[in-house]
ZABA-783576 format. One record per residue (C-alpha): residue number from 1; x, y, z; chain. Coordinates in steps of 0.25 Angstrom, whole numbers. Layout:
N
   nr      X      Y      Z  kette
  NUM      X      Y      Z      A
...
This chain:
113
   nr      X      Y      Z  kette
    1      0      0      0      A
    2     11     10      3      A
    3     18      7    -10      A
    4      5     11    -17      A
    5      2     23     -8      A
    6    -10     17     -2      A
    7    -15     19     12      A
    8    -28     16     20      A
    9    -39     27     22      A
   10    -38     32     37      A
   11    -45     42     45      A
   12    -59     39     44      A
   13    -68     35     56      A
   14    -83     32     59      A
   15    -91     45     61      A
   16   -103     44     70      A
   17   -117     48     64      A
   18   -131     43     63      A
   19   -133     33     51      A
   20   -148     31     53      A
   21   -156     18     51      A
   22   -162      8     61      A
   23   -153      2     72      A
   24   -148    -12     68      A
   25   -155    -23     75      A
   26   -145    -32     82      A
   27   -146    -47     77      A
   28   -142    -58     87      A
   29   -127    -63     86      A
   30   -128    -77     82      A
   31   -113    -79     79      A
   32   -110    -74     93      A
   33    -95    -73     91      A
   34    -93    -88     86      A
   35    -83    -87     75      A
   36    -80   -102     74      A
   37    -88   -107     63      A
   38    -87   -122     59      A
   39    -90   -121     44      A
   40    -91   -111     33      A
   41   -104   -104     29      A
   42   -109   -105     43      A
   43   -106    -91     48      A
   44   -103    -78     40      A
   45    -99    -65     45      A
   46   -101    -51     38      A
   47    -96    -37     40      A
   48    -96    -24     33      A
   49    -84    -14     33      A
   50    -81     -1     26      A
   51    -68      3     19      A
   52    -64     17     16      A
   53    -58     18      2      A
   54    -54     29     -7      A
   55    -67     30    -14      A
   56    -75     29     -1      A
   57    -81     18      8      A
   58    -82      4      4      A
   59    -91     -6     12      A
   60    -87    -20     13      A
   61    -96    -32     18      A
   62    -89    -45     20      A
   63    -95    -59     24      A
   64    -85    -69     30      A
   65    -87    -84     33      A
   66    -84    -86     48      A
   67    -79   -100     46      A
   68    -67    -96     36      A
   69    -67    -81     38      A
   70    -67    -79     23      A
   71    -74    -68     16      A
   72    -86    -74      9      A
   73    -94    -62      4      A
   74    -91    -47      3      A
   75    -97    -34     -3      A
   76    -91    -20     -5      A
   77    -99     -8     -8      A
   78    -98      7     -7      A
   79   -110      9      2      A
   80   -115      0     14      A
   81   -129     -5     11      A
   82   -135    -18     14      A
   83   -131    -24      1      A
   84   -116    -24      5      A
   85   -118    -35     16      A
   86   -128    -42      8      A
   87   -119    -43     -4      A
   88   -108    -49      4      A
   89   -117    -59     10      A
   90   -122    -63     -3      A
   91   -108    -65     -8      A
   92   -105    -74      4      A
   93   -118    -82      1      A
   94   -115    -83    -14      A
   95   -100    -87    -11      A
   96   -103    -97      0      A
   97   -117   -103     -4      A
   98   -120   -107     11      A
   99   -128   -120     12      A
  100   -132   -118     26      A
  101   -136   -106     35      A
  102   -125    -95     37      A
  103   -125    -86     49      A
  104   -121    -72     45      A
  105   -115    -63     56      A
  106   -112    -48     54      A
  107   -111    -37     64      A
  108   -121    -26     64      A
  109   -111    -16     63      A
  110   -109     -2     70      A
  111   -100      9     67      A
  112    -87      9     75      A
  113    -86     21     84      A
């Protein structure tokens, strides 16, 4: 990176404010911190993060198989709408084609203060 004159973006932080909408309804935590899984396609975990780029923010949704910790689905978009997570989950289903019921665990997200 140094040879190419590249460096990371720094100096941004979360800004407090009201973003509207209804408060999230907490779902029960069926996983309960049990990270040991006996077979693939039994438990998947999902999360969304954002990356600051030169052109603006890029939102990334990822789905992991907890058995192998492999990325099995992902989606990137310039805006964080519901289809971001759905597209990542659909990719995971399309790639893995699970034959039994799969538990999907995701945090409910909150801004870091």
